N, C-alpha and C positions, 0 to 999 in steps of 0.2 A: 511782665512783672519786672520791676526795677529793684535790684537789691543793692543797698548801700552798706558797705562794711567799713567800720572805723575802729580804732583801738585807743585805749587809754593805758599808758605805761607798757605798751607792747607794739612791736612793729608788725604790721600786717603783710606777711609774705605772700607770694603768688600761690604756693600750694595751699596755704590757709584760706585764701580768698576763693580758690577753686573748690575746696571742700565745703565751704559755707554755701556757695552757689549750687553745688550738687545736692546737698541736703535740703535746702529750701526750695529747690526746683520740684521736689516731691509734693510740696504743699500746693503748688500751682496745678498739679494734676487733679487734686481733689476739689479745688474751688477756683473757678475761672475769673472771679471778680476781684482778685487781689491786684491792687494798683501799684503799691510800692512797699518795700520792707526795709527797715533800718535795723542793722545789727551792730551792737557795740560790744567789743571784747575787752576785758579788763585783766590786769595781772597785779596782784598785791605781793610785792617782794618780801615784806616782813613775814607774812603768813604763808608764803609760797602757795597761794590760792589763785586759781583761774576762775573767772566769772564771765558770763555772757548774758546779754539781754537783747530782746528784739521786740520791735513794734511793727505789726502788720496793719496797713491801712487797706481796708477792703470796702467794697460798695456797701454802705450802710453801717459800718462798724469799724472799730479799732481794737485790735487784739494785742495784748502785751504778755510777755513771759520772761522770767530770768532764772538762771541756774548758776551753780558754782560747784567746783570740784578740783581734783588734783591734776587732771590732764585736759588740755584745751580741746582736743578732738572729742573726748568723751562728753565734755560740757556742751559742745556744739550738737552732738547727737541727742543729748537729753533735751536741749532747747528745741530742736526740730521736732522731737516727739511730742513735747508739751503743746507746741503751736499747732501741730497736726491734729491733735485731739480737739483743741479749741476750734479750729477751722471746721472740722467735721461736725462738731456740736452746733456751731453757728449755721452751717449749711442745713442741718436737720431742722432747726428752728424756722429758718426762712422758708423752707419748702413745706413744712407742716402748717404754716399759717395761711397759705394761699388756698 
């Protein structure tokens, strides 16, 4: 699985990139057919809000989620949890139709 991390109004540091890779690596354990993942991290200076969105391209589907909050690491955690639930739901659908 290839993970692409980019940022808007925020510099992507190495610890931040490693944290994203660690959290999204868990998704690959649940579903082997994930080909690539695009993660975009945002920072709104006026509102002091952090946001993140991710798109997972998997075999047969494309999953998308976005979150926002006050702490970037908490936002990444919430985003990974949302996508993990979506991947498990998709995996259940695929296996039950066969």
